C-alpha positions, -999 to +999 in steps of 0.1 A: -136+215-282-126+193-254-099+166-258-125+138-256-146+153-284-115+157-306-105+121-300-140+110-307-141+128-340-108+114-351-120+078-342-152+085-362-132+095-392-110+064-389-141+042-387-155+058-418-123+052-437-122+016-426-157+011-439-147+025-473-120-001-477-131-034-492-121-065-471-096-088-488-106-124-493-080-148-481-083-184-490-062-212-475-072-238-501-048-263-517-021-248-539-030-246-576+005-257-586+020-291-583+053-289-564+059-327-570+061-320-607+086-292-600+108-316-582+108-342-610+114-315-636+143-302-616+158-337-613+153-345-650+168-312-661+199-316-640+204-352-651+202-341-688+225-312-681+250-335-664+249-360-693+254-332-718+284-318-700+298-353-693+295-363-729+310-332-744+341-339-765+373-330-747 
């Protein structure tokens, strides 16, 4: 076998393997989670934690 034939068969095998793999679907839609709500929950949690620690008896 010549080198060109060998390279051709390797490329053919790679092409067959690539066809066997299912393409992944990538969507760049809006996030399904509200980051604004995360910010408010973070702030409320830390305010409550601060008040709890501040009001602990000494």
